[in-house]
Every structure is written in C-alpha cells, then in structure tokens.
C-alpha positions as a printed Julia matrix, in Angstrom:
477×3 Matrix{Float64}:
   0.27   -0.05   -0.06
   0.95    3.68   -0.51
   0.38    6.73    1.45
   0.33    9.85   -0.41
   1.7    13.47    0.73
   1.16   16.92   -1.19
   3.38   19.85   -0.44
   1.41   22.63   -1.9
   4.01   25.22   -2.04
   3.91   28.86   -3.21
   7.46   29.04   -4.87
   8.63   26.35   -7.7
  10.57   23.29   -6.45
  13.93   24.2    -7.92
  17.03   21.81   -7.43
  18.16   22.98   -4.27
  14.93   22.6    -2.78
  14.13   19.16   -3.45
  18.02   17.97   -2.49
  17.06   19.75    0.89
  13.69   17.92    0.77
  15.71   14.31   -0.13
  17.84   14.15    2.63
  15.1    13.56    5.04
  16.26   10.29    5.22
  20.06   11.28    6.16
  22.77   10.35    3.78
  22.73    6.42    3.59
  19.54    6.72    1.14
  19.68    6.05   -2.52
  18.27    8.73   -5.29
  16.82    7.54   -8.69
  14.53    8.43  -11.26
  12.17    6.84  -13.55
   9.56    7.63  -16.71
  12.24   10.05  -18.19
  13.05   11.76  -15.08
   9.41   12.7   -14.09
   9.54   10.56  -11.29
  12.16   10.76   -8.02
  12.79    7.87   -5.84
  14.41    7.51   -2.44
  15.63    4.13   -2.48
  17.24    1.2     0.17
  21.14    0.8    -1.15
  19.49   -2.28   -2.43
  17.22   -0.19   -4.85
  14.22   -0.57   -3.44
  11.91    2.21   -3.36
  10.16    4.16   -0.22
   9.21    6.97   -1.35
   8.76    8.2    -5.13
   8.21   12.23   -5.82
   6.29   12.93   -9.18
   7.01   16.18  -10.86
   5.73   19.4    -9.57
   2.81   21.08  -10.91
   1.76   24.44  -11.11
  -1.82   24.87  -10.24
  -3.78   27.89  -11.84
  -7.26   26.68  -11.42
  -9.1    27.7    -8.22
 -10.77   25.24   -5.89
  -9.24   22.62   -7.42
  -6.99   21.26   -4.39
 -10.14   21.55   -2.11
 -12.19   19.64   -4.64
  -9.68   17.06   -4.67
  -8.46   17.48   -0.76
 -11.42   18.65    1.01
 -13.22   21.66    1.37
 -11.22   22.61    5.07
  -7.67   21.66    3.25
  -5.51   24.12    4.23
  -4.33   25.3     0.3
  -2.53   28.33   -0.42
  -3.69   30.96   -3.12
  -3.46   29.94   -6.76
  -0.81   29.74   -8.27
   0.75   27.16   -6.21
   2.83   23.94   -6.78
   1.3    20.67   -6.24
   4.23   18.35   -5.4
   3.02   14.73   -4.49
   5.0    12.36   -2.64
   3.92    8.14   -2.48
   5.22    6.37    0.59
   5.44    2.52    0.63
   3.68    1.31    3.87
   5.74   -1.78    3.55
   8.22    0.18    5.85
   7.05    1.48    8.74
   9.31    4.95    8.25
   8.43    5.23    4.91
   5.04    7.67    5.21
   6.92    9.48    8.12
  10.45    9.89    5.24
   7.1    11.53    2.83
   5.74   14.03    5.41
   9.18   14.89    6.42
  10.09   15.72    2.4
   6.94   16.87    1.56
   7.02   19.52    5.11
  10.76   20.44    4.01
   9.84   21.86    0.78
   6.98   23.79    2.48
   9.23   25.29    5.29
  11.76   26.15    1.93
   9.32   27.32   -0.45
   6.51   28.89    1.96
   2.99   26.65    1.6
   1.29   24.3     3.77
   1.28   20.45    3.7
  -1.48   17.99    3.21
  -2.37   15.74    5.46
  -1.5    18.48    7.91
  -0.52   16.25   10.48
   1.71   14.29    8.34
   4.46   17.3     7.53
   8.02   17.36   10.04
  11.47   18.46    9.49
  12.68   15.12   11.04
  15.64   13.02    9.45
  13.48    9.71    9.45
  16.48    6.58    9.58
  15.31    3.56    7.7
  16.27    0.06    7.47
  18.83   -0.47    4.64
  19.18   -4.14    3.66
  17.92   -6.65    2.09
  15.28   -7.55    4.72
  13.38   -4.14    3.28
  10.16   -5.74    1.71
   9.22   -2.62   -0.05
   8.91   -4.45   -3.94
  11.24   -2.68   -6.35
  10.01   -0.71   -9.75
   8.24   -3.35  -12.47
   9.84   -4.48  -15.22
   8.75   -2.61  -18.35
   6.88    0.72  -18.09
   4.67    0.19  -15.33
   4.48    2.29  -12.99
   5.18    1.23   -9.12
   1.86   -0.61   -8.12
   1.24   -2.57   -4.77
   0.76   -5.64   -6.24
   1.43   -7.05   -9.71
   0.12  -10.59  -11.05
  -0.3   -12.1   -14.53
  -3.79  -10.48  -14.58
  -3.76   -7.45  -12.68
  -2.14   -4.28  -10.91
  -3.51   -3.79   -7.3
  -3.08    0.19   -6.46
  -3.97    0.37   -2.52
  -5.56    3.95   -1.72
  -6.77    5.9     1.41
  -7.36    9.73    0.81
 -11.02   11.71    0.58
 -11.32   11.61   -3.06
  -8.86    9.41   -5.49
  -8.49   11.8    -8.81
  -7.21   10.67  -12.05
  -3.41   11.6   -11.37
  -0.79   11.71  -14.32
   0.58    8.66  -12.24
  -2.7     6.29  -12.23
  -3.32    7.39  -15.98
   0.32    5.76  -17.08
  -0.72    2.93  -15.01
  -3.97    2.75  -16.81
  -2.47    3.17  -20.49
   0.44    0.14  -19.27
  -2.21   -2.12  -18.07
  -3.64   -1.75  -21.03
  -0.61   -2.04  -23.36
   0.4    -5.19  -20.97
  -3.47   -7.13  -20.98
  -3.79   -6.65  -17.25
  -6.88   -5.08  -15.05
  -6.34   -1.85  -12.87
  -7.62   -2.49   -9.52
  -8.1     0.09   -7.08
  -8.65   -0.6    -3.45
  -9.78    1.71   -0.97
 -11.48    2.0     2.58
 -15.59    2.2     2.33
 -14.74    6.05    3.61
 -13.51    7.05   -0.21
 -14.69    8.61   -3.28
 -13.56    8.53   -6.74
 -13.69   11.59   -8.81
 -15.73   11.55  -12.05
 -12.65   11.16  -14.62
 -11.62    8.17  -12.53
 -14.7     6.94  -11.93
 -15.5     7.22  -16.19
 -12.19    5.19  -16.63
 -12.64    2.32  -14.02
 -16.74    1.83  -15.55
 -16.21   -2.0   -17.27
 -14.36   -4.89  -17.37
 -11.78   -5.63  -16.26
 -10.28   -2.5   -14.08
 -12.44   -2.49  -10.75
 -12.56   -0.18   -7.51
 -12.41   -2.57   -4.76
 -13.9    -1.73   -1.62
 -12.55   -3.0     1.43
 -15.25   -3.13    3.52
 -14.93   -4.07    7.43
 -18.37   -5.84    7.66
 -18.86   -7.04    4.2
 -15.58   -7.79    3.17
 -14.35   -6.47   -0.46
 -17.0    -5.64   -3.42
 -17.35   -3.88   -6.49
 -17.63    0.02   -5.64
 -19.42    0.49   -9.11
 -21.56   -2.56   -8.95
 -21.78   -3.64   -5.54
 -20.8    -7.24   -6.61
 -19.02   -9.37   -3.98
 -15.19  -10.19   -4.63
 -12.68  -12.32   -4.07
  -9.16  -12.49   -4.13
  -8.86  -15.65   -6.69
  -5.43  -16.64   -9.14
  -4.19  -13.27   -8.82
  -7.34  -10.77   -9.4
 -10.4    -9.52   -7.54
 -13.27  -11.7    -9.39
 -17.11  -12.06   -8.44
 -18.04  -14.04   -5.52
 -20.96  -17.15   -6.74
 -23.83  -17.87   -4.56
 -25.27  -21.62   -4.47
 -27.36  -21.03   -7.4
 -24.34  -19.4    -9.74
 -25.39  -15.67   -9.15
 -23.37  -12.65   -8.36
 -23.51  -11.48   -4.36
 -24.33   -8.46   -3.6
 -22.85   -6.8    -0.5
 -25.41   -5.26    2.14
 -23.25   -2.25    2.62
 -23.38   -1.1    -1.35
 -27.3    -0.94   -1.23
 -28.24    0.26    2.41
 -26.18    3.01    3.1
 -27.48    6.46    4.27
 -29.6     8.27    1.39
 -28.18   11.53    2.51
 -27.57   13.29   -1.33
 -29.83   11.45   -3.1
 -32.22   14.74   -3.5
 -28.75   16.13   -5.11
 -28.92   15.53   -9.29
 -26.42   15.68  -11.67
 -26.87   16.9   -15.79
 -25.07   14.92  -17.77
 -24.0    15.72  -21.15
 -22.77   13.33  -24.47
 -21.66   15.45  -27.36
 -19.82   14.22  -30.61
 -18.86   16.95  -33.5
 -17.04   16.15  -36.32
 -14.81   18.9   -37.74
 -13.5    18.87  -41.72
  -9.64   19.15  -41.04
  -8.79   22.96  -41.31
  -5.68   24.98  -39.9
  -7.71   27.62  -38.51
  -9.77   24.74  -36.25
 -10.42   25.56  -32.7
 -10.99   23.21  -30.33
 -13.37   22.62  -27.56
 -15.62   25.51  -28.49
 -18.46   23.15  -28.47
 -17.62   22.29  -24.83
 -17.78   26.37  -24.01
 -21.03   26.55  -25.54
 -22.39   23.72  -23.35
 -20.95   25.21  -19.95
 -22.2    28.76  -21.04
 -25.61   27.1   -21.47
 -26.26   25.63  -18.13
 -23.88   26.71  -15.85
 -23.95   30.59  -17.12
 -20.13   30.7   -16.92
 -16.75   29.47  -19.14
 -14.89   26.46  -17.82
 -12.65   27.4   -15.42
  -9.45   25.72  -16.55
  -8.07   22.1   -18.1
  -5.59   19.5   -18.42
  -4.42   16.1   -19.28
  -5.58   14.86  -15.62
  -6.14   15.56  -11.68
  -5.31   18.17  -10.81
  -6.97   20.14  -13.8
  -3.96   22.51  -13.65
  -3.99   24.83  -16.17
  -6.62   28.54  -17.3
  -8.73   27.44  -20.02
  -7.83   28.21  -23.03
  -9.21   26.99  -26.4
  -6.31   28.1   -28.35
  -3.86   26.29  -25.52
  -6.13   22.81  -26.02
  -6.28   23.26  -29.93
  -2.33   23.51  -30.0
  -1.57   20.25  -27.85
  -4.28   17.8   -29.84
  -1.92   19.2   -32.77
   1.33   18.17  -31.47
  -0.18   14.84  -30.63
  -1.73   14.24  -34.4
  -2.77   11.74  -35.55
  -2.89   10.06  -32.06
  -5.83   10.84  -29.87
  -5.86   13.7   -27.33
  -7.89   12.84  -24.18
  -8.44   15.95  -21.94
 -10.42   17.03  -19.33
 -11.95   20.5   -18.23
 -13.23   21.79  -14.75
 -15.6    24.26  -13.59
 -15.63   27.27  -10.86
 -16.02   26.26   -7.33
 -19.41   27.78   -6.87
 -21.37   25.6    -9.76
 -19.41   22.18  -10.08
 -18.75   20.61  -13.14
 -16.76   18.63  -15.05
 -16.06   17.12  -18.83
 -13.82   14.94  -20.37
 -12.9    15.29  -24.13
 -11.29   13.26  -26.72
 -10.13   14.13  -29.87
  -9.65   11.61  -32.94
  -8.36   12.07  -36.66
 -10.42   10.54  -38.54
 -10.46    9.8   -42.4
 -12.43   12.92  -43.27
 -11.77   15.65  -40.42
 -11.18   15.31  -36.71
 -13.63   14.31  -34.46
 -14.57   15.69  -31.08
 -16.57   13.36  -28.07
 -17.21   15.24  -24.84
 -18.54   14.03  -21.87
 -19.99   17.05  -19.47
 -21.52   16.97  -15.78
 -22.86   20.0   -14.02
 -24.14   18.99  -10.24
 -27.07   20.55   -8.49
 -27.99   20.81   -5.05
 -32.03   19.24   -3.87
 -33.32   22.93   -3.6
 -31.96   23.72   -7.14
 -33.63   22.77  -10.42
 -31.55   21.61  -13.21
 -31.5    23.98  -16.34
 -33.57   21.4   -18.37
 -34.98   24.62  -20.38
 -31.69   25.74  -21.7
 -31.3    22.62  -23.57
 -32.97   23.08  -26.47
 -31.43   26.15  -27.31
 -27.88   24.53  -26.62
 -29.11   21.82  -29.29
 -29.39   24.83  -31.48
 -26.14   26.24  -31.11
 -24.23   23.32  -31.28
 -26.45   22.47  -34.94
 -26.27   25.96  -36.0
 -22.28   26.82  -34.96
 -19.93   23.5   -34.1
 -20.47   20.52  -36.48
 -22.9    18.8   -33.74
 -23.15   14.71  -35.04
 -25.57   14.02  -32.09
 -26.29   15.04  -28.54
 -27.9    13.14  -25.39
 -28.68   14.99  -22.41
 -29.81   12.95  -19.24
 -30.22   13.57  -15.31
 -29.25   11.49  -12.64
 -29.7    11.71   -9.25
 -26.01   11.88   -7.7
 -23.72   13.79   -5.79
 -23.55   17.46   -6.37
 -19.7    17.34   -6.06
 -19.95   14.82   -9.12
 -17.71   11.74   -6.88
 -18.73    8.34   -6.55
 -19.56    7.1    -3.46
 -18.99    2.79   -2.85
 -23.21    2.95   -2.89
 -26.04    1.56   -5.46
 -26.97    4.85   -7.41
 -30.13    4.69   -9.86
 -28.66    4.8   -13.63
 -29.43    8.51  -16.0
 -32.91    9.39  -16.88
 -32.68   10.49  -20.56
 -34.32   14.21  -20.76
 -33.4    14.63  -24.87
 -31.66   13.51  -28.09
 -30.01   15.74  -30.85
 -29.69   14.26  -34.22
 -26.96   16.48  -36.81
 -27.53   17.29  -40.14
 -24.91   14.46  -40.99
 -27.29   11.88  -39.68
 -30.23   13.39  -41.13
 -28.72   13.01  -44.31
 -27.96    9.54  -43.09
 -31.23    8.25  -42.18
 -33.37   10.6   -44.67
 -35.17   13.94  -44.05
 -38.86   11.96  -43.99
 -37.81    9.17  -41.49
 -35.88   11.4   -38.78
 -38.79   13.94  -39.2
 -41.6    11.34  -38.09
 -40.25    9.1   -35.37
 -42.45    6.63  -33.02
 -42.72    9.36  -30.59
 -45.83   10.53  -28.72
 -43.85   13.95  -28.82
 -43.23   15.7   -32.24
 -39.41   16.27  -32.84
 -38.08   19.97  -33.21
 -36.43   21.18  -36.47
 -33.23   23.05  -36.07
 -30.27   24.04  -38.77
 -31.23   25.16  -42.18
 -33.68   23.9   -45.05
 -30.45   22.83  -46.54
 -28.98   21.22  -43.77
 -31.49   19.96  -41.29
 -31.34   18.72  -37.92
 -33.51   17.6   -34.92
 -34.22   17.65  -31.46
 -36.2    14.71  -29.91
 -37.49   15.67  -26.29
 -38.06   12.59  -23.97
 -38.78   13.63  -20.71
 -38.04   15.97  -17.46
 -35.43   12.64  -16.24
 -37.68   11.33  -13.95
 -39.43    8.71  -16.14
 -37.17    5.31  -17.01
 -39.6     5.34  -19.29
 -37.77    7.54  -21.63
 -35.11    4.74  -22.35
 -37.64    2.79  -24.4
 -38.52    5.76  -25.7
 -34.95    6.4   -26.94
 -34.34    2.78  -27.81
 -37.12    3.21  -30.17
 -35.62    6.28  -31.92
 -32.36    4.91  -32.21
 -33.77    1.97  -33.98
 -35.99    3.95  -35.79
 -32.72    6.05  -37.3
 -30.45    3.51  -38.71
 -28.23    6.21  -40.04
 -27.57    7.8   -36.82
 -24.52    7.95  -35.11
 -24.26    5.94  -31.67
 -25.61    7.29  -29.11
 -23.04    6.02  -26.78
 -20.52    7.88  -28.5
C-alpha cells in the first residue's frame, strides 16, 4: 500500500529545494529517477523504492485543491505548486519520510502540507538492507504498484477523493498495453473523482472497496469480490448468481435528492488549419452553468486556466494520436468534462462528456437544453447529443453505494445523421412528442424531447428512436 503526502508551495520546487527535501532520510539513502525523469525516488542501498516524488505541477485553477483534498484542506491561493509524494507502507518509516520530505519543501518554499499532521522536519532513519520488503519498480513501463500479477495491477489508496492523476493515467495505459486489469482498493469512506470513475467503468478494471463488515466488493456494481488466481473476481452464490454486498444497497441516502445533469456530445469537423477545438464544450458550459470552464489539463488536479487555443495546440502536437483532456468549472458550480480528440479519415472528431451538479433545492436547467442544441447544430458541427439527468452527488464524486442510472431528457441528431437517415424518416419518429426541427433548410437537424429526467420509460422511448434512426451515429459516442 502507498500513503500519499502532498506539498502545496508558493514557490517552484527547484533543484536546491528538492535536494534539501530528499535528505529527509539522511545521507545513506539512494536517489533514482523513473519515467524519463518525471519521478524521483528515495531508495535503499539495495535499490528498493521507499518514496516516489512526482514532478511538481503548477496549479492555476481556483478550488481545484479543495475539490480533491476536501473543503477544509489548508491550501495556498492560486497559483501554487503541487508536489505529490507516495510512500510505500511496506516499510513503517516510509510515510514519515514522505512527511518530512514535504514538510521541508513547504518550509523552504512557503505553503502547506496535506494531510497537515504528516508534515515534519525530522531526519527519518530507515532500514537499509535487503530485509526491506518494499518491491522494486516492476519491469517494463508499468509504474510502481502495490501488487502485480500476470493479470492484474493493484493499487491500494486512502484519501478523501481518488483523482485521475498523471500517475494513475500512466498505470491505466500500461495495464492496457500489458493486457492487465487495474484494481484500485480503498476503504469505504473514499470517493472517486468523476474522471476516474469513468475510466474504471467496465471490465476488466475495478474499484474494490474493503469494508470491515462485508469484506471486498465492487464500488460501482456492489458485487462481492474474492481474491482468486491473482485477481479480484465476483463471488457466486450457491445457485451461481453474483452476490451483492449489503453495504452497497443499505447506505444512507443523504445525497439522493441532489442531481447531476449529463451531456454526451459528438462533433465532427473538417480538417482545417484554423480549427479551434473546445468551443462546443464552451457553449455547453455557458448554456448550463452561465460561465465558461475555469481550467483544463490532461490529468487531475486540473491545472491550466481555460484556453481553447492552448488545448488545440496540444491536440495538434499529439496528432495523429488521440488526445484525452479534462476541464473543470468554478468552485461555486461543480462541473467537469472530458474531451477526446481523434483524427478521422475525413476530419477531426470531438467527443465530450459533461456533468454539472445541482443541490436538492436547485432546478437543473432543462429549459436551456433546446437552445443549446440549436447553437451546437448551427455553429459547432454537432453529430449527436444525448442529455440525461441522474440523482447523484452535487460535487460529482462517486461513493461506493447504489446509484440509479441516468434518465434520458433529450436526443439531438445533427444534419449529417439526418442525411444518412433521410429527412422524412428522421422527422417522423415513433414518439408521442414531435421533434423540433433545427438547422437550415439545406442542412436540417432534429431535437427529440424525451422527458424531464424522472421517468425511466424514457429509455424505452430512446431505444425505439435509435432503432428508427438507422443511419444515426451511436448514442453512446
């Protein structure tokens, strides 16, 4: 298991400050680097890692540290530097070593340490011989994990919110490349950020919750799990069914009245030197929150001020490979989005998933959805858009308890889909509600209202609609 300690400093951790911090274990520990210098490790003389330090990250987005560390976390004002240290718990002294390392950085550079009680300036003595049980770095490109088998990489974590950090993103890429699953094991009080929840959805990856009364269970499905043949697998009842943990279905429903409004949007653009990406996402944000995104980045914490030009430049640099980007809203209106940019045979595709949270006494802005659809059709090359509503945490985190699936509110088919389906067919679906015609006479599109997000029958209506629109793009895009 690893323990995370984070230094939040006013000044950049330069080479002298890092060297001073790395002496937290005295002169006998070794120093090494991994992943092209992006990770610095304190190691025993035998080469076994004790503490891994990520490259410092300049966070320029207000509220991002509180979103991931908790509203009471002592956080300096933006901008500040986020330096994350991971200590192995296979060595009892390693967590104190990480705390001293981060404490020294905050003392030298100004700032704070999370968790606050971890900070110190002590020189921490550690075992130096081969008796240390911390595992060396796995072979190949897989970052250090807690358990590694032929089929599964296991990371054990305990912090208020587990985010999709650059480290976890790298683990996900490496496990996919090596045909392994990623299983993240946490106590029951831990929540996942929405980007990490999305990344773990579906086999073979899992969120594994270790409950004191129920043992292990899947935090997203509730399936009781057992460690079998080097992986966590569902436990079966006597009749062969998958058992569901009681803790998953009987937890308090304090947040059930809160809502999340969800948008899945696909656009397809002609390849053009003047193309600027992210503008469709900007329109979604403006229509449904009244503001623009606050920041963007490639992992959490989201660290860069919002800039369509900068994210476009990054996507161009990575082409023809795909780009996976994140965006976050302002602290007073929780909103998150992921943006996937891919090259196609005829242009550039943007796939956006957007979520905005609302408290129990707030009305989600369903009245703005049709106007949003009209804007995206008119100026942002909309292919399809699905809007849905679910009961869930306003702060857009996932808890290990049952959550009802979202209920469709509307579906929009762009002009390319109407051409593929045929105008007459697209305009006369088997629905009780007539579609709203959008676009122009030459390039019509249709917006299909499906309900107010409270009646699950809307899923059947959506199913009939998509069967009818045989040429339409996949709703799940």
